[in-house]
Each structure stands twice: as C-alpha cells, then as structure tokens.
C-alpha positions as CSV (number, residue, x, y, z in Angstrom):
1,X,203.8,150.5,84.8
2,X,205.1,153.5,82.8
3,X,203.1,156.1,80.9
4,X,203.4,155.8,77.1
5,X,206.1,158.1,75.9
6,X,204.2,158.9,72.7
7,X,201.7,161.2,74.5
8,X,202.6,162.1,78.0
9,X,203.6,165.8,78.0
10,X,203.1,165.9,74.2
11,X,202.8,169.4,72.7
12,X,200.1,168.2,70.4
13,X,196.8,170.1,70.6
14,X,194.6,168.6,73.3
15,X,191.4,167.1,72.0
16,X,188.1,168.7,73.1
17,X,184.9,166.8,72.1
18,X,181.2,166.5,73.1
19,X,179.0,163.8,74.5
20,X,177.3,162.8,71.2
21,X,180.6,161.6,69.9
22,X,180.4,158.6,72.2
23,X,177.4,157.3,70.1
24,X,178.3,154.2,68.1
25,X,175.2,152.5,66.7
26,X,177.3,149.5,65.5
27,X,178.1,148.8,69.2
28,X,174.7,149.7,70.4
29,X,176.0,152.9,72.1
30,X,173.6,155.8,72.1
31,X,173.0,159.1,73.9
32,X,169.9,160.4,75.7
33,X,168.2,163.7,76.1
34,X,169.5,165.2,72.9
35,X,173.1,164.3,73.7
36,X,173.1,165.6,77.3
37,X,173.5,162.1,78.9
38,X,175.5,159.0,78.0
39,X,175.9,155.6,79.6
40,X,178.2,152.9,78.2
41,X,178.9,149.3,79.4
42,X,182.5,148.6,78.7
43,X,182.8,145.5,80.9
44,X,184.5,143.8,78.0
45,X,187.1,146.5,77.7
46,X,187.4,150.2,76.7
47,X,188.2,150.5,73.0
48,X,188.0,154.2,72.5
49,X,189.9,155.8,69.6
50,X,193.4,157.0,70.5
51,X,192.3,160.7,70.8
52,X,189.9,159.7,73.6
53,X,192.6,158.0,75.8
54,X,195.3,160.6,75.2
55,X,195.2,163.8,77.3
56,X,192.1,165.7,76.4
57,X,189.3,167.7,78.1
58,X,185.7,168.5,77.6
59,X,183.0,170.8,79.0
60,X,181.0,168.0,80.7
61,X,181.3,165.6,83.6
62,X,182.3,161.9,83.5
63,X,182.0,159.2,86.0
64,X,183.8,155.8,85.5
65,X,183.1,152.7,87.6
66,X,185.7,150.0,87.5
67,X,184.8,146.8,89.5
68,X,188.4,145.5,89.4
69,X,190.7,148.2,87.9
70,X,194.2,147.6,86.7
71,X,195.9,150.6,85.1
72,X,196.5,154.3,85.5
73,X,194.6,157.6,85.3
74,X,196.3,160.9,84.5
75,X,194.6,164.1,85.6
76,X,196.2,167.5,85.5
77,X,199.8,166.3,85.9
78,X,199.0,163.8,88.6
79,X,199.1,160.1,87.9
80,X,196.8,157.8,89.8
81,X,197.3,154.0,90.1
82,X,194.0,152.2,89.7
83,X,193.5,149.0,91.7
84,X,190.4,147.2,92.7
85,X,186.9,148.6,92.8
86,X,187.0,152.3,92.3
87,X,185.2,155.3,90.9
88,X,186.9,158.0,88.8
89,X,185.3,161.4,88.6
90,X,186.2,163.9,85.8
91,X,185.1,167.6,86.1
92,X,184.7,169.9,83.1
93,X,188.0,171.4,81.8
94,X,190.3,168.8,83.5
95,X,193.0,167.5,81.2
96,X,193.0,163.8,81.7
97,X,193.9,160.6,79.9
98,X,194.2,156.8,80.3
99,X,197.8,155.7,79.7
100,X,196.8,152.0,79.6
101,X,193.1,152.3,78.7
102,X,193.0,148.9,77.0
103,X,193.5,147.3,80.4
104,X,190.4,148.9,81.9
105,X,187.0,147.3,82.0
106,X,183.9,149.0,83.5
107,X,181.1,151.4,83.1
108,X,181.0,155.1,82.0
109,X,178.6,157.9,82.4
110,X,178.9,161.4,80.8
111,X,176.5,164.2,81.5
112,X,176.3,168.0,81.6
113,X,174.6,170.4,84.0
114,X,171.7,170.8,81.6
115,X,170.7,167.2,82.2
116,X,170.0,167.9,85.8
117,X,169.5,171.7,85.9
118,X,166.7,172.1,83.4
119,X,164.4,169.7,85.1
120,X,164.1,170.8,88.7
121,X,167.0,168.7,90.1
122,X,169.1,170.4,92.8
123,X,172.3,170.3,90.8
124,X,174.0,172.8,93.0
125,X,173.7,170.3,95.9
126,X,174.9,167.4,93.7
127,X,177.7,168.7,91.5
128,X,179.6,170.3,94.3
129,X,183.1,170.3,95.8
130,X,185.1,168.5,96.8
131,X,184.0,165.7,94.5
132,X,183.7,168.1,91.5
133,X,185.5,171.3,90.4
134,X,188.4,171.1,92.8
135,X,191.4,170.3,90.6
136,X,193.6,169.4,93.6
137,X,191.2,166.9,95.1
138,X,191.6,163.2,94.4
139,X,189.3,162.2,91.6
140,X,189.8,158.5,92.3
141,X,187.6,157.0,95.0
142,X,188.4,153.5,96.2
143,X,185.1,151.7,97.0
144,X,184.4,149.6,100.1
145,X,183.0,146.1,99.8
146,X,179.6,147.2,101.0
147,X,179.4,150.2,98.5
148,X,176.1,150.9,96.9
149,X,177.8,152.2,93.8
150,X,177.6,148.9,91.8
151,X,173.8,148.6,92.4
152,X,173.3,152.3,91.4
153,X,175.2,151.6,88.2
154,X,173.2,148.5,87.4
155,X,169.9,150.5,87.9
156,X,171.1,153.2,85.5
157,X,172.1,150.5,83.0
158,X,168.7,148.8,83.2
159,X,166.8,152.1,82.9
160,X,169.0,153.4,80.1
161,X,168.0,150.5,77.9
162,X,164.4,150.9,78.6
163,X,161.7,152.4,76.4
164,X,159.3,152.9,79.3
165,X,157.6,156.1,80.0
166,X,159.4,158.7,82.1
167,X,162.8,157.0,81.5
168,X,164.6,160.4,81.4
169,X,163.0,161.3,84.8
170,X,164.1,158.0,86.2
171,X,167.6,158.4,84.9
172,X,168.0,161.8,86.4
173,X,166.9,160.5,89.8
174,X,169.2,157.5,89.5
175,X,172.1,159.7,88.5
176,X,171.4,161.9,91.5
177,X,171.5,158.9,93.8
178,X,174.8,157.8,92.3
179,X,176.4,161.2,92.9
180,X,175.1,161.3,96.4
181,X,176.6,157.9,97.1
182,X,179.9,159.1,95.6
183,X,179.9,162.1,97.9
184,X,179.4,159.7,100.8
185,X,182.4,157.4,100.0
186,X,184.7,160.4,99.2
187,X,187.4,160.5,101.8
188,X,187.9,164.3,101.2
189,X,184.7,165.5,102.9
190,X,183.8,169.2,102.6
191,X,183.7,171.1,105.9
192,X,180.2,171.8,107.3
193,X,179.2,175.3,106.2
194,X,176.0,177.1,105.4
195,X,174.2,176.2,102.2
196,X,174.6,179.8,101.0
197,X,178.4,179.7,101.6
198,X,178.7,176.4,99.8
199,X,176.7,177.6,96.8
200,X,178.9,180.8,96.5
201,X,182.0,178.6,96.7
202,X,180.8,176.2,94.1
203,X,179.8,179.0,91.7
204,X,183.2,180.6,92.3
205,X,185.0,177.4,91.3
206,X,182.8,177.0,88.2
207,X,183.6,180.6,87.1
208,X,187.3,179.9,87.8
209,X,187.2,177.1,85.3
210,X,185.3,179.1,82.7
211,X,186.7,182.6,83.0
212,X,190.3,182.2,84.2
213,X,191.6,183.4,80.9
214,X,189.9,186.8,81.5
215,X,189.6,187.3,85.3
216,X,192.6,187.4,87.6
217,X,191.3,189.3,90.5
218,X,188.9,188.1,93.3
219,X,186.9,191.3,92.8
220,X,186.1,190.3,89.2
221,X,184.5,187.0,90.4
222,X,182.7,188.7,93.3
223,X,181.1,191.1,90.8
224,X,180.1,188.3,88.6
225,X,178.5,186.5,91.5
226,X,176.8,189.7,92.8
227,X,178.6,189.7,96.2
228,X,181.3,191.7,97.9
229,X,184.9,190.7,97.6
230,X,185.1,190.3,101.4
231,X,182.0,188.0,101.4
232,X,183.4,185.9,98.6
233,X,186.7,185.5,100.4
234,X,184.8,184.5,103.6
235,X,182.8,181.8,101.8
236,X,185.9,180.5,100.0
237,X,187.9,180.3,103.2
238,X,185.1,178.6,105.1
239,X,185.0,175.9,102.5
240,X,188.6,175.2,101.7
241,X,190.7,177.1,104.2
242,X,192.3,179.5,101.6
243,X,191.4,182.9,100.3
244,X,189.9,183.6,96.9
245,X,193.1,185.2,95.7
246,X,195.1,182.0,96.4
247,X,192.6,179.9,94.4
248,X,192.7,182.4,91.5
249,X,196.5,182.2,91.4
250,X,196.5,178.4,91.6
251,X,194.0,178.1,88.8
252,X,195.8,180.6,86.6
253,X,199.0,178.6,87.2
254,X,197.3,175.3,86.4
255,X,195.9,176.6,83.1
256,X,199.3,177.9,82.2
257,X,200.8,174.5,82.9
258,X,198.1,172.9,80.7
259,X,198.9,175.1,77.8
260,X,202.7,174.8,78.2
261,X,202.5,171.0,78.3
262,X,199.7,170.3,75.9
263,X,199.8,173.0,73.2
264,X,202.2,174.4,70.7
265,X,201.5,178.0,71.7
266,X,204.5,180.2,72.3
267,X,205.1,181.6,75.8
268,X,203.9,185.0,74.6
269,X,200.8,183.5,73.1
270,X,200.0,181.7,76.3
271,X,200.6,185.0,78.2
272,X,198.1,186.8,76.0
273,X,195.6,184.0,76.1
274,X,195.6,184.2,79.9
275,X,195.1,187.9,79.7
276,X,198.6,188.9,80.8
277,X,199.4,192.1,78.8
278,X,203.1,191.7,79.3
279,X,204.7,188.3,78.6
280,X,207.6,189.1,80.9
281,X,205.1,189.7,83.8
282,X,203.6,186.3,83.0
283,X,207.0,184.7,83.2
284,X,207.6,186.3,86.6
285,X,204.2,185.3,87.8
286,X,204.8,181.7,86.7
287,X,208.2,181.5,88.3
288,X,206.9,182.9,91.6
289,X,204.2,180.2,91.6
290,X,206.1,177.2,90.2
291,X,209.7,177.9,90.9
292,X,210.9,177.9,87.3
293,X,210.3,179.9,84.1
294,X,207.6,178.8,81.6
295,X,210.2,177.6,79.1
296,X,211.9,175.5,81.7
297,X,208.6,173.9,82.7
298,X,207.8,173.1,79.1
299,X,211.3,171.5,78.7
300,X,210.7,169.4,81.8
301,X,207.3,168.2,80.4
302,X,209.0,167.3,77.1
303,X,211.8,165.5,79.0
304,X,209.3,163.5,81.1
305,X,207.7,162.4,77.9
306,X,210.9,161.2,76.2
307,X,212.1,159.5,79.4
308,X,208.9,157.5,79.9
C-alpha cells in the first residue's frame, strides 16, 4: 500500500494545532478540562480534515487504539504498517501522518502534561521513555489477545460521557492506568535505573524536543537541569546506552530533516533557525551525520514524494 504522493515529503508548511480543534459539537465531540484532554470514538471511521492526516505536529500527546487496524502510520520518516489490534503513541513535536486514514477505525485520546501534572499525578513516572519522547523508539505497539488496553479504553469512554461528580479526577486515574498498561506491553522496555537517573533522562529528552533550536551542547542542557555535564551524561548513558552529546546531535539532525522535508525554508534559513551561525558549518554537520548535503536530502525527499 503506497503512501499518497500528494503529501509525503511535501515542502508545504507542516500544520501545528491544539487539542480544542478536535471539538465538533455536530458529531458530539467535545474536550474536557478547558481543552487539556480529548477522547473520541471513531469506531465508524476517522474523518478528520486533510490537514489532520497529512504530516503535522503538535505540542501534546496522542494515543490511538485500533481494534483491527489496516493502514499505515508515518512518524519522522519511518513508515509503520498497521495490522490487527495495536496502540499508536505520538509524542509532542513528532511529525506524523496517516497516509490512509480513511481505512482506520478506533479510538483516540489527546492530552497535555497539564492534565496530569497540575493535579498531583506522577506524570514523570507515566510520560517517560521509551514509550514517550524517544523519537527512534517504535511508537506502534501490537497488542496481545489478553491485553487490558480495550477495557481501559472503554472505561475512559464511559467516564468521558458522564456528568457525575469528580469525572475529571476519574479520567486522570483511568488515563494513568492506560499509560501504565501501555508501558507493560511495550517491547522496548527501559533498563532498570534509579528513579533520579530516569527523571533526569526524561527531563533531558523533553528539553531536547523543546530547545534543540537553541542548545547544541550537553553542558547547556546540564545547566538547565541544574546538574553537572558529567552527571547528565552518566544518567543518559544508563538509560539508553549513549552519551548526551550523541543524542543532541541526533535530535539536531532530526529537526534539520523535518525542516528540509516539510518546510519551504532555504538551507541558510534552516541553519539559522537551528542556531548555526554559519550555513556552511551546518551543511558540514549535516553531511557528517546523514552522509549527504542538506540540498541532496531535500531532493531525495521530493523524489520520494513524486515516486509514490
């Protein structure tokens, strides 16, 4: 099943929207907690506007549950074939899309950290790697037959439509249970490390996604986290097996790829946006990481689109 040629690798500006935009009173779709949480039953099919199935990104989390998926999911230049019961997890900032969204039927949740963090929930223990924030981890989780995910989703659906007291408290608890279950079925389990090390690693990954345009040195992130560069590198290595500098370079490269493939910015404009003071240095950095110059990568992205 090929990816539609009209949007894969397109240089059109990537859409970036917010949770309240999912609300559609005519279809009975609403948001909760002032737009910090959304649940939608799309068991009859996803019928989002085109800009919500083409490559886009947003500053919040999404979880999709498909009881019997048939289609594809695109996340940061990786195409996943969806088949059978599965969960799809989207982290903030990921460029993702649904090449054949009209074939998909299931359930969707969207939430931001505020929904959990402002009410005493231990969001640092829930929204953690490798399920969230790690762009190279698989974001598609096949579900075993005995998975508790379907029942967790049904509980959320039932509570979401309720006007009972403490509904938001119940929804936060049910969402927490769903995320915990997703961690349990994730085949990419995180190594066992100290809670302090895990928190530093998670905060580092969050900062990478937020500040990569400004910070290119591990010391910058260590300072932002209030720890030494050596301690940061130790925590990162304990959790993923790589040094902090490696992850900074990888994330810088990923953001450069995103901008090259999904924006009309010039090479120089991308270099400056990523805080490279010299476009020629940016080109050398990119070639060292990817193996080709930025303009060649952009041409390849355009070529992949026209060939699809």
